[in-house]
Every structure is written in structure tokens, then in C-alpha cells.
C-alpha positions, 0 to 999 in steps of 0.5 A: 500500500502506498503511503501518502506524503503528508504526515497528517494524512499518515496519522489519519490512515494509521488511526483508521487502520487501528479502529478497523483492527479493534472492530475486527478484534471485537468481531472475532471475540463475538464470533468465538463466543457464538461458536462456543455457544453453538457447540454447546447447543449442538452437543445438547441436541446430540445428547437429546437424540442419544437419550434412551431408557438406558441413559436417561429417565425416559421409559423403555416404551419410548425406545425406537428399534429396541433390540431383543435381548437374547438369553445366553445358554447356561453353562454347566454349573453356572447361570440359571436354566429356563423355567422355575428355579429350585425352591420356587413354590409356584402358583399351580392349582392344587386339589382340595379335599372333597368335603370342601368342593361345591359340587361333586359328580360321581362317575360309576360304570354301568355295564361291563364290556361283556354286557353284565350290569354293574350297578349293584357291584361294590365299588371303590374310589379310583381317582379324582379330578377337579375343575376350578371355575367361577359361578354364574355372576348375579347380583345378590338382592337383600330386601328389608321389610319394615313392619308397623303395629299399634300399641294396645294400650295407647294406640300409638303406631310403632315402626321397625327400624332400618339398619343405618346403612339402608338409607334409600328405597333402592341402593347398592351395597358396600361390596359392589361399591368396594368393587367400583373403587377397586376397579377404578383406582387399582385396576385403572378402568374408566367409569365407562368400562366399569359400567360396561363390565357390570352390565356384561356380568350382572345385567345391571347398567351403572351410571358414572355418578354412582361410581364416582360417589362410591369412590368418594365415600371410600376415599373419605373413609380412608382418610383416618387410616392414611393419616396413621400411615403417615405416622408410621412412615415417620417412625421408619429409619429409611424412607423414599421420596419422589414426584411425577407429573400428571394432568388435571383438567389438562393442566400440569399437576404433581403426584408426590410419594413418601414410602418404604417397603411396608408403607405408602403415602401419596398426595397431589399438588399443583406445585413440585417444590417445598410448597407441595411437601408442606401442603401434603406432608408437613410432618416430614420436616420433623423426620429424623431418619434417612431420605432417599431421593433423586437430588430434587432441590426441594428435598434439601430443604428438609433439615435434621435428616441424612440424605442419600442419592439414587444410584440408578439415576447417577448411573444413567447420567454417567452412561450418557456421558460415557457415550459422549466420550467422557473418560471420567464418567466411565471411571465413576460408573465403574467405581459405583458398580464396584461399591454396589457389589462390594456392599451387597447391593447396599445391604452391607457397610463397606468402609475401604478408604482408598475408594473414597480417595479414588472418588475425589480423584475422578471428580478432579479429573471431571473438572479438567475434562469438562469444558468450562462454563460459557458466559451468557449475556444474561442469566447464569453461565451455561454449563454442559450437562456433564459438568453439572453432573460432575459438580453435583457428584463433587458437592454431594459425595457423602450423599452419593456414597451413603449406601455403602457407609450406612447400614440399611440405606438402599442403592436406589430410589426404585421403591418410590418410583414403583409406588407412583408408577401406577398413576402412569397406567391410569393416565394412559387409560383416562388421559387426565383427572376431571377435577382435583377432588378426583385426583385427591381421592385417587391418591388416598385410595392408592396409598391404602391399596399399596400399603395393604398389598405390601403387607399381604392383606386382601385389598377387597375384603379390607376395603369392604370392612372399611366401608361397612365401618367394621374394624379391619385386620389392618386397623387392628394391627395399627392399634 
């Protein structure tokens, strides 16, 4: 480039070039920042496309082109063979004594092949066979007849008294009301399907209002029992917490669960956070045991307890980072699985200190391997999902490893997930609840049914006794 002879012109040119260079330098910095942001965004899109039931919380039903698992043939002396294993009791039909049979048909020979009649010949039982079936369904109708008479002394008319539960000229009894509640809540049938089933079986059409009123009555009767279930949960050394979304009038609501292997308590709320806990189970803030959960921020607001994080959630997240090529994620996955096996699936205390040091070393490696946060013009700096996971593992080391250090602390939060999985089946059938009251009735009854099932009670008989106002076996146990 030819420079001008005038010194002033040279200064102006230099100043112009410096300004241009500054603008280009700023443009380069902006482009670099945009490239980093786009790289993070592209990585996030790739991560979402790689997600499946093995590396995220997505259900197995959402997996596309899922390969079929092939069972490996068992080696001699190793593995398990197909079919029932040794010691398995099974549920095969077993013959009952003849005296307990409802109907007995005797099959006696009448003639011999030679033509001789055999009716008067002495006979002995050779063998028995039994058919287990259900009787022809029909409604049992109990009629109450009330009489009156006049007193011979004063002439006043006196009337008999109907039982307290008989309040209308025609009504349904507690048995069929229990069946309505059971079919709707436990077996996830819609009101229309329940009506069709009763009509097919008994020839009696049922309207939706009758079914709903039966569910309401059962839920109201269950409230005192569910309150006592909450009290029993507060006495347990370990409880599980979790939440899942569902629809009420096509609006997002949350179902929360507090449970262990013996007790289940469900409640519903518009909120996912601490407001829901305070609304549905405020007593949990007085709990003094171990809470197992998936690291939802609201749960950390419960003070005075020991927290334990679900290992399955962490393994899925680590699996996702391993598929992205993160070395540290593979090492952490391996370490957690070693501790899981060494602690006998979280049932035995494991105290080897070198593994805790190895945990810290892997966290340090993760901080070096994961890209640093990217400054954002507004809000917090953007971090990759891998870095968020690494920071969480570093911050909550005690809670992640509690299953191996504390007696009786499980490795996973699967208990809570199993206890509210039922609502997903209900949503697939019903789509959503029509009102918040219906959602609340469902939560109350499902809390009761789940607890009864865990403790081996007959759900139908217990519910029938509860509606009738009798002391059930379960209530007697609580007292």
C-alpha cells in the first residue's frame, strides 16, 4: 500500500487502520463466543437424540428399534436354566379335599364290556379330578321389610327400624361399591368400562355418578387410616421420596410419594417444590431418619435428616456421558458398580478408604475434562450437562456414597418410583383427572391399596370392612 506524503494524512490512515483492527478484534471475540455457544447447543441436541431408557429417565416404551435381548445358554454349573428355579413354590392349582368342593359328580360304570350290569357291584374310589371355575355372576338382592303395629294400650303406631346403612328405597351395597373403587383406582378402568363390565356380568347398567360417589365415600373413609400411615412412615429409619407429573383438567399437576417397603403415602399438588411437601406432608420436616431421593432441590430443604442419592439415576447420567466420550464418567460408573457389589447391593457397610480417595480423584479429573462454563449475556453461565453432573457428584459425595457407609440405606430410589408408577397406567387409560377432588381421592385410595398389598392383606375384603365401618385386620394391627 502506498503511503501518502503528508504526515497528517499518515496519522489519519494509521488511526483508521487501528479502529478497523479493534472492530475486527471485537468481531472475532463475538464470533468465538457464538461458536462456543453453538457447540454447546449442538452437543445438547446430540445428547437429546442419544437419550434412551438406558441413559436417561425416559421409559423403555419410548425406545425406537429396541433390540431383543437374547438369553445366553447356561453353562454347566453356572447361570440359571429356563423355567422355575429350585425352591420356587409356584402358583399351580392344587386339589382340595372333597368335603370342601361345591359340587361333586360321581362317575360309576354301568355295564361291563361283556354286557353284565354293574350297578349293584361294590365299588371303590379310583381317582379324582377337579375343575376350578367361577359361578354364574348375579347380583345378590337383600330386601328389608319394615313392619308397623299399634300399641294396645295407647294406640300409638310403632315402626321397625332400618339398619343405618339402608338409607334409600333402592341402593347398592358396600361390596359392589368396594368393587367400583377397586376397579377404578387399582385396576385403572374408566367409569365407562366399569359400567360396561357390570352390565356384561350382572345385567345391571351403572351410571358414572354412582361410581364416582362410591369412590368418594371410600376415599373419605380412608382418610383416618392414611393419616396413621403417615405416622408410621415417620417412625421408619429409611424412607423414599419422589414426584411425577400428571394432568388435571389438562393442566400440569404433581403426584408426590413418601414410602418404604411396608408403607405408602401419596398426595397431589399443583406445585413440585417445598410448597407441595408442606401442603401434603408437613410432618416430614420433623423426620429424623434417612431420605432417599433423586437430588430434587426441594428435598434439601428438609433439615435434621441424612440424605442419600439414587444410584440408578447417577448411573444413567454417567452412561450418557460415557457415550459422549467422557473418560471420567466411565471411571465413576465403574467405581459405583464396584461399591454396589462390594456392599451387597447396599445391604452391607463397606468402609475401604482408598475408594473414597479414588472418588475425589475422578471428580478432579471431571473438572479438567469438562469444558468450562460459557458466559451468557444474561442469566447464569451455561454449563454442559456433564459438568453439572460432575459438580453435583463433587458437592454431594457423602450423599452419593451413603449406601455403602450406612447400614440399611438402599442403592436406589426404585421403591418410590414403583409406588407412583401406577398413576402412569391410569393416565394412559383416562388421559387426565376431571377435577382435583378426583385426583385427591385417587391418591388416598392408592396409598391404602399399596400399603395393604405390601403387607399381604386382601385389598377387597379390607376395603369392604372399611366401608361397612367394621374394624379391619389392618386397623387392628395399627392399634
